C-alpha positions as CSV (number, residue, x, y, z in Angstrom):
1,M,-10.8,-30.2,22.6
2,N,-14.0,-30.9,20.5
3,T,-16.0,-28.3,23.0
4,V,-13.6,-25.9,22.2
5,L,-13.5,-26.5,18.6
6,A,-17.2,-26.1,18.2
7,L,-16.8,-22.7,19.6
8,A,-13.9,-21.8,18.2
9,N,-16.6,-22.6,14.6
10,L,-19.3,-20.6,16.2
11,V,-17.2,-17.5,15.9
12,V,-15.8,-18.4,12.7
13,K,-19.6,-18.9,11.1
14,E,-20.6,-15.3,13.1
15,L,-17.7,-13.4,11.4
16,Y,-18.8,-14.2,7.9
17,R,-22.2,-13.8,7.7
18,R,-21.3,-10.0,9.1
19,K,-20.8,-7.5,6.0
20,D,-17.5,-6.4,7.6
21,F,-15.0,-8.7,5.7
22,Y,-16.5,-8.2,2.7
23,V,-16.3,-4.6,2.6
24,L,-12.8,-4.5,3.4
25,L,-12.3,-6.8,0.8
26,F,-14.0,-5.0,-1.6
27,L,-12.2,-1.6,-0.8
28,L,-9.0,-3.8,-1.1
29,V,-9.8,-5.0,-4.4
30,V,-10.1,-1.2,-5.4
31,L,-6.7,-0.3,-4.2
32,A,-4.8,-3.5,-6.0
33,A,-6.9,-2.5,-9.3
34,M,-5.3,0.8,-9.0
35,M,-1.6,-0.6,-8.6
36,M,-2.5,-3.2,-11.6
37,F,-3.3,-0.7,-14.3
38,V,-1.9,2.7,-13.0
39,N,1.5,4.0,-14.8
40,F,1.7,7.5,-14.1
41,F,5.0,8.5,-16.2
42,N,6.5,5.4,-16.1
43,D,7.4,5.9,-12.7
44,P,8.0,2.5,-10.5
45,N,7.6,4.7,-7.2
46,I,3.9,5.1,-7.7
47,V,3.5,1.4,-7.6
48,R,5.7,0.9,-5.0
49,Y,3.7,3.2,-2.8
50,L,0.2,2.0,-4.0
51,K,1.7,-1.4,-2.3
52,E,2.6,0.2,0.6
53,I,-0.7,1.8,0.7
54,C,-2.6,-1.8,0.2
55,L,-0.2,-3.3,2.4
56,L,-1.3,-0.7,5.4
57,F,-4.7,-1.1,4.3
58,I,-4.7,-5.2,4.9
59,W,-2.9,-4.8,8.3
60,V,-5.3,-2.1,9.6
61,S,-8.5,-4.5,8.3
62,A,-6.8,-7.3,9.7
63,L,-6.4,-5.1,13.6
64,I,-10.1,-3.7,12.8
65,I,-11.5,-7.4,12.6
66,A,-9.6,-9.0,15.2
67,I,-10.5,-6.5,18.0
68,T,-14.3,-5.8,16.6
69,T,-15.0,-9.4,16.6
70,T,-13.3,-10.6,20.0
71,A,-14.6,-7.3,21.9
72,R,-18.4,-8.4,21.6
73,Q,-18.0,-12.4,21.7
74,I,-18.4,-12.5,25.7
75,P,-20.5,-9.2,26.2
76,V,-23.1,-10.3,23.9
77,E,-23.4,-14.1,25.3
78,R,-24.1,-12.0,28.7
79,E,-26.3,-9.6,27.4
80,Q,-28.3,-12.1,25.4
81,R,-27.8,-14.7,28.2
82,T,-26.9,-17.3,26.2
83,I,-23.8,-17.8,28.1
84,F,-25.9,-19.4,30.7
85,P,-27.2,-22.7,29.0
86,L,-23.6,-22.6,27.1
87,L,-22.1,-23.3,31.0
88,A,-24.9,-25.8,31.9
89,K,-23.4,-27.9,29.4
90,P,-20.4,-29.9,30.1
91,V,-18.2,-26.8,29.0
92,T,-15.7,-24.9,31.7
93,R,-15.3,-21.2,31.6
94,A,-11.5,-22.2,30.4
95,H,-13.0,-23.8,27.5
96,V,-15.4,-20.7,26.6
97,I,-12.0,-18.5,26.7
98,V,-9.7,-21.0,24.7
99,G,-13.1,-21.6,22.2
100,K,-13.5,-18.0,21.5
101,F,-9.7,-17.4,21.2
102,L,-9.5,-20.3,18.5
103,G,-12.6,-18.9,17.2
104,C,-11.1,-15.2,16.6
105,W,-7.7,-16.4,15.8
106,F,-9.0,-18.2,13.3
107,A,-11.9,-16.1,11.6
108,V,-8.7,-13.5,11.3
109,G,-6.6,-15.7,9.9
110,L,-8.8,-16.9,7.2
111,A,-9.6,-13.0,6.5
112,L,-5.9,-12.4,6.2
113,A,-5.1,-15.0,4.1
114,A,-7.8,-14.4,1.4
115,F,-6.7,-10.6,1.6
116,Y,-2.8,-11.3,0.9
117,L,-3.7,-14.0,-1.3
118,F,-5.1,-11.5,-3.6
119,F,-3.1,-9.2,-3.6
120,F,-0.3,-11.6,-4.3
121,V,-1.8,-12.6,-7.5
122,V,-2.1,-8.9,-8.6
123,S,1.4,-7.9,-7.3
124,G,2.5,-11.1,-9.1
125,S,0.3,-10.7,-12.2
126,R,1.8,-7.2,-12.7
127,D,5.6,-7.6,-11.8
128,G,6.0,-11.0,-12.9
129,N,7.8,-12.1,-9.7
130,W,6.0,-14.4,-7.9
131,P,8.1,-14.2,-3.8
132,V,5.8,-17.6,-2.3
133,L,7.6,-17.6,0.9
134,T,8.0,-13.7,1.6
135,Y,4.4,-14.0,1.2
136,F,4.2,-16.6,3.8
137,Q,6.3,-15.1,6.4
138,A,4.1,-11.6,5.6
139,F,1.3,-13.8,6.3
140,W,2.2,-15.7,8.9
141,L,4.1,-13.0,11.6
142,P,1.1,-10.5,11.5
143,W,-1.0,-13.5,12.0
144,V,1.0,-14.8,15.1
145,M,1.1,-11.4,16.2
146,L,-3.2,-10.9,16.2
147,A,-2.7,-13.6,18.4
148,V,-1.4,-11.6,21.4
149,V,-3.9,-9.0,20.1
150,I,-7.1,-11.1,20.2
151,S,-5.7,-12.6,24.0
152,L,-5.5,-8.8,25.0
153,V,-9.0,-7.5,23.9
154,L,-10.6,-10.9,25.5
155,F,-9.1,-10.0,28.5
156,G,-10.5,-6.7,28.1
157,S,-13.6,-8.0,27.2
158,I,-13.6,-9.8,31.1
159,I,-12.8,-6.3,32.4
160,F,-14.6,-3.6,30.4
161,S,-18.4,-4.2,30.5
162,A,-19.3,-2.1,27.5
163,P,-17.5,-3.2,24.3
164,S,-17.2,0.1,22.9
165,A,-14.8,1.0,25.8
166,N,-12.9,-2.2,25.3
167,V,-12.3,-1.4,21.7
168,T,-11.5,2.1,22.5
169,I,-8.8,1.4,24.7
170,C,-7.7,-1.6,23.0
171,V,-7.0,0.2,19.9
172,V,-4.9,2.9,21.3
173,V,-2.7,0.3,23.3
174,V,-2.0,-1.8,20.1
175,L,-1.2,1.8,18.1
176,G,0.2,2.7,21.0
177,I,2.5,-0.4,21.1
178,L,3.2,-0.6,17.2
179,L,4.0,3.5,16.5
180,L,5.9,4.3,19.8
181,G,6.6,0.7,21.4
182,G,10.2,0.4,19.7
183,Y,11.5,3.6,20.8
184,L,10.6,3.7,24.4
185,N,14.1,2.4,25.3
186,Q,15.5,5.1,23.4
187,A,13.8,7.9,24.7
188,A,14.0,6.6,28.3
189,V,17.8,7.0,27.8
190,R,17.6,11.0,28.3
191,L,15.3,10.7,31.2
192,E,16.1,11.4,35.0
193,E,15.2,8.5,37.4
194,P,12.9,7.1,38.6
195,R,11.2,8.3,34.9
196,R,13.7,6.1,33.5
197,T,13.3,3.1,35.0
198,I,9.2,3.6,34.9
199,I,9.9,3.7,31.2
200,Q,12.3,1.3,30.4
201,T,10.0,-1.4,32.9
202,I,7.6,-0.8,30.4
203,Y,9.4,-1.2,27.3
204,F,10.6,-4.9,28.3
205,L,7.0,-6.0,29.3
206,I,5.1,-4.8,26.5
207,P,4.6,-7.0,23.6
208,H,6.4,-5.6,20.8
209,L,3.9,-6.0,17.9
210,E,5.9,-3.9,15.7
211,W,8.8,-6.4,15.4
212,F,5.9,-8.4,13.3
213,D,5.9,-5.8,10.8
214,V,7.8,-7.4,7.4
215,R,5.7,-5.1,5.0
216,D,9.2,-3.5,3.3
217,F,10.4,-7.1,2.6
218,I,7.5,-7.2,0.0
219,V,7.8,-3.6,-0.9
220,Y,11.4,-3.1,-1.7
221,G,11.9,-6.9,-2.5
222,W,14.5,-7.6,0.4
223,Q,15.6,-11.5,1.3
224,L,13.6,-14.1,3.5
225,V,13.4,-12.7,6.9
226,P,16.0,-15.6,8.7
227,W,13.4,-18.3,9.8
228,I,15.3,-18.8,13.1
229,D,14.1,-15.2,14.2
230,C,10.5,-15.9,12.6
231,V,10.5,-19.3,14.9
232,L,11.6,-17.0,17.8
233,A,8.8,-14.3,17.2
234,T,6.5,-17.0,16.8
235,L,7.3,-18.4,20.6
236,Y,7.1,-15.1,21.5
237,A,3.8,-15.0,20.6
238,I,2.7,-17.7,21.9
239,T,4.1,-16.8,25.4
240,Y,2.1,-13.4,25.7
241,S,-0.8,-14.9,23.9
242,A,-0.8,-17.4,26.8
243,L,0.2,-15.2,29.7
244,L,-3.0,-12.9,28.8
245,L,-5.3,-15.9,28.2
246,F,-4.5,-17.3,31.8
247,A,-4.7,-13.9,33.4
248,T,-8.3,-13.9,31.4
249,W,-9.8,-17.3,33.0
250,L,-8.0,-15.9,36.3
251,V,-10.5,-13.3,36.3
252,F,-13.2,-14.9,34.3
253,R,-13.5,-17.8,37.1
254,R,-14.4,-15.4,39.5
255,K,-16.6,-12.8,37.5
256,A,-20.4,-13.0,38.3
257,L,-22.3,-13.2,34.6
258,T,-25.2,-11.2,36.0
259,T,-24.8,-7.8,35.2
């Protein structure tokens, strides 16, 4: 476990040496500042729209950080040949996979927490409303969802040799699931066989990332998501992440490290 945590710590430090996080945080500051000071025609809808934009920006930023950070982990180690001295120590390939996963997940979690904390302070200062538990759910559910995304990208980094190809394919897959995944079952009903069975099979096999989107609970001030649903969603994300990490290990243990 110490080995895994040491690898994870290196990934976290690597992310915060890069400028990506700080650029995204600066853009969020600008958007949130607009929400703080804008008051067009005393229309509360303007502020609500800006909240939606800020929360969408947080989601997109977290996805960008998760995908780009994870995609370059193992390919860069192989390209710079640092993977060889790493595995020469008492470190197995399973340690590398789990360490990289935890490092990327912790790093994205810290970035996501910073984004939500800043947004929470600005929004609460303006509205005088401090729904701590709602914001905790809005942070926790996307974070466990990103565990699935990171596992998927880590698997792709073993399959695809170029990080750019992995990033492109994973972005298309993740956006496709978020935008269309929830409608596949409805679309399948109107199709003829065998397309109906194929689409329904895809619907039940893919991880439904859209289930973790609770931004509207903040924007519209809805009641909390039932805690049992949060627990089930967490178990759902853990299951998919574990399966993807296991698949990554199966492929990585037989893959040659030289290109």
